[in-house]
Each structure stands twice: as C-alpha cells, then as structure tokens.
N, C-alpha and C positions, 0 to 999 in steps of 0.2 A: 273079458278085460284084455286090452291090448298088451299089457305087461306080461301076460301069459306067453305071448309069442316070442318075446325077447327078454327072458329072465336074465337078471344081472346081479352079481354079488354086490350087496350094499357096501362091502368093504372098499369098492372102487370110488365111492363118493367122498367128497372133501369135508363133509359135515358129519356130525354124530349120526350113528346108524338109525336111531329112531326118528331123527329129524328128516333124514333122507327118505325113509320109508313113508313118513307122514306126507312129505311133499309129493311123492309119486302117487300115493293113493288120492291125494287132493286133486292132482292133475287128472287122474282117471275119472273122478267124479265130475270135474269140470268138463271133460270131453264128452260125458254122457255114457261112459262105459258101464256105469251103474245108474239105474233110473231111480227117481225119488220113490222111497218106500222099499227098494230092493235090498235084500240082505247081502252083506259082505261075506266073503269066504270065512270059514272058521279060523280061529287063531292058529291052529296047527297047520292049516293049509297055507295061510299067508307065510308062516315061518318056513315051510318047505319051499314055497315058490321063490321067496327072496333070500333063501339061505341065511335066515336070521333066527335069533333065539326067541322064545315065547315072551321073554321080558321086553325085548326090543319091539315086538309087535304090540304088546300091551301099552307101552309108552307112546307109540305112534298113534294108536287108536284113542288113547286118552287125550292126546293133543288135538285130534280132529273133533272129539266131543267138546273140548273146551272152546273150539272155534264155531260150534253149533252146526257142523256139517253132518255129523252122524249122531245117532241115538241108540239106545239099547233098552231092552225090557225083558221081563220074565217071559220066556217062551218065544221071544221075538228075535233073539240074537242081536247082532249089531247091524243096523240098517241106515241107509241114506235118508236124511230127514226130508219130509214133504213140505218144503217151503213154497207157498204160492203168494208172492207179494202182490199188493195192489199199488198202482201208481197214483200218487197224490200231487195234484197241481197246487203246490203249497202257496204260491203267491196269488192264485186266482180264485180260490174256493169261496172267499168271503166278499168278493166284489159285489156291488149292488146288482149289476146286470146278471151275474151268475146266480145270485140268490133268487132273483125273480124268475129266471129261466128254470131253476130247479124247484120252484114252488116251496122254497124254504128248507126242504129236506136235502141239504147239500150232500151230506155223507152218503145217505141211501142212494141218491141219484148217481153220484159219481161211481159208486160201487156197481150199480146196475149197468152203467155204461161199459163196464169191463166184464159183463156176463156173469156177475156174482150177485148175491143177495145180502144186503146190508140192513142192519137194524140197530137200535140203541136200547139198551136195558138200563132204565133209570133206577139207580140204587137208593138215592136219597135226595130230597130237596128240603132244606131247612136253614134257618138263620143260625149264625154262629159268630163269635167275636173274631175279628181279623187278627191273624197272627202277624209277625213281623214281615214276612214275605208278601202276603196278600196286601197288607197295609202299604207296602212300598209300591206294589203294582197299581193299586187304586188311588194312591196318594191320599190316604186317610190315616187317622191316628190308630195306632195299635189298640185293639179292643173294640173298635167301632163295629156295630152290627153289620154283617154282610150276609147275603144269601148265597149259599153254596148249592149248586146242582151237580151231583155226581152220577156218572153213568159209565157203562161198559159198552164199547162199540164192537159189534160182531159182524163178521163176514162169513156167510154160509154156516152160521151158528158157531164159528170159531172166534174166540176173543182176540181182537187185534189191537185195541187201544183202550186206555182208561182216560176219561175226560172229566175234569173238575172245572166248573165255571163259577166265577165270583162276581157279585154285583153289590153296590151299596144297597142295603136292605130297604131303606126308606124310599128309594127310587122305584123298586119293582114289587114291593110287598102286596100291592093290590092288583097285580097283573097275572096273566097266565104263566109268566116265568116262575112265579112262586108256587105253582101247582105241580105235583109229582106226576106229570103226564107230558107227552110231546106237545110242543107249542106249534100249532098248525100254521100260524102266521109267520113263524120264525122268530127266534129270540132277538136277533139283531134288528128286525123290523119293529118289534115291540119297544126295544130300547130307543130307537130313533123317534118313535112316536111319543113315548112318555118323557123322554129327555128334551124333546122339542128341537133337536138338532141332528143333522145327518152324521153318520160316522165318516170321518174324513180320511183316516189312514190307520194302519196297523204297524206294530213293531213286534218282530219275532225274536225270541231268545232260545237258541238251540244248545243243548248240552247232551253229553253221552256218558253213560255209566252202566254198571251192572245192576240188575234189579234186586230189590229186597226179596227175601223168601216169600212174603205175602204177594208181592207183585208177580213174581215168577209163577206162583200157583194160580193166580187169577188169570194171567195171560197164557198159561199152559206153555211156558218156555222150557226148552231143553237146557241142560247145563251149558254155560259158555255163551249164551245168547244175550246180547246187551239190549238196552232200551234207549230210545231217543226221547228226551224231554223237550217238548216244544211249547213254550209259553207265548201266547199271542195276546197282546194288549190292544184293545180298540180305543181310538181317540176321536173326539169331535174336532171341529176346525179351530177350537180355542185350546187345543192340546190337553183337554180334560179326559182322563181315562174313564170309560163307562163299562168295560168288561175286561176281565182277566181270564183267559182260557188256558188251563194247565193240562196239556195232553201228555200221556206216556205211551209211546208207540213201540210195539215189538220190533226189534231191530231187523229181524229176518222176514218180516211180513210187509214191509213198506219200501217203496222207492219214492223218495221226495224229489219232485221235479220243479225247478225254478227257471222261469223265463225272465231273462235280464236284458233290457234294452241296450243296444250298442251305442246309442247316442250319448 
C-alpha cells in the first residue's frame, strides 16, 4: 500500500480522524493498492501505521463497509469486495432490431458479449390481482387479474437482478408468456403478435434505495450496497401499456449506459 511509504499522523487532517482514515483507505482501494478479494491489514496494524486508536480504525472500516467497498466474514478478515459490474445499454436493449439480433434472449446475449454467462431463473408465473402500483402502470382497475412473471437474473451464477413482469392476464393467458419457462420467441414479440400492434416506445422510472433484508439475501448484497429499481413500461402507438417490467438491480453490479442524441 502506498500509504506505507509515507505514513502521516491523522491528527494533521482537518476532518474527524476516522473520516480521514476512511478517505485514505478508499483512495488506496481506488488506486488498486488492494486488489478485489485481497485482505486489508489487521486493525492493530492499521492503528500502528496511521498512529490511530483501534476505535478510530473500527469506525473507518465500518464506514467503508456501509459504502459497500469492503466486507468481512468469519475466517476471512476484512477484504476488498469483488465487484464485477456488467454494462447495460439501458435505452437500447428492448429495441426491435436488438431483440431480433439477440434472438429474443437479450439479457443472456448482452452478458455473453462481455465474456460472462447469463441466465434467468424463473421463480413463479401466475395470475394475481393488480395492486395499486401495477394497476397504475398498466392503467387497469386495482384488483384486475394480471399475470406476473418473476425471475432472478444471474451472471456467472451470481444473482445480479430481480425481475417481475406484469401483463393483463386476459391478453396473455393462452400464450407462452403464461408458462413457467423461457419464451423462445421473446415475450415482447408475443405481446406484439397477440395485441396486434407493435410496441412503439418505453418509459423508464428509476429510483434508488436500500434493499429489504429479503432482497439483500437473494441478491447476496454486502451491507451498505444499494439497489436500483428500474420500472420500464412498454406502450403501443396509441399509448396503451402492454407490459410493466419491474427490475431490481444490485447497485454494485451494474453500470447503466444511456446514449442520448444531441439533436
């Protein structure tokens, strides 16, 4: 670690000692002084190196854990987290040309292009009454039967996303969309065929929050890692919504890329 070569008393910093220490350790991780998965020095060694108390060191490490930069475990000590994010072309993935190019398996193909292996684990496909949120998305009355497809999206067998899709049940009940299996034709292609109109545009709603304990466990998130909720509504050319796709993305496993025209 570069800081070993130029140790400095944290008392010279203008901010609280544990904040200054956390900042210096964060900079060292960003520089690559510690590799992903590498253990950090023991608390007593950090205390000696930075002329700090063990309490200061613990507070600094706690701050880095809350930011999702480091983790700890029984017999593992404190280590730099192994975050391997995938890049998601957020505005491009559902375009008709891209769907045709990817033979419908958009997620798997995009992950494969990055040298990784993607797959979807379908956890349930079943009708249910629309709650207030789903009813708003699909512009139906609350309680209207909708079909919910729920799945976990994995990269190299590591959970990266949770994805829940909703459709008016009457529209898709006799299609492959209602089966608990991958839709070879592609869900959006099925929707266009049974609806009789092409999908014209999408609207995304992005929000950011901390995960629930259940979400953190399913996505295997370390403490302090947030999630990105991306709700994409698909509309036909008459502004009728035909799909609501509610995704929950692990905040440290994704880079969302948006290409915006300058015209």
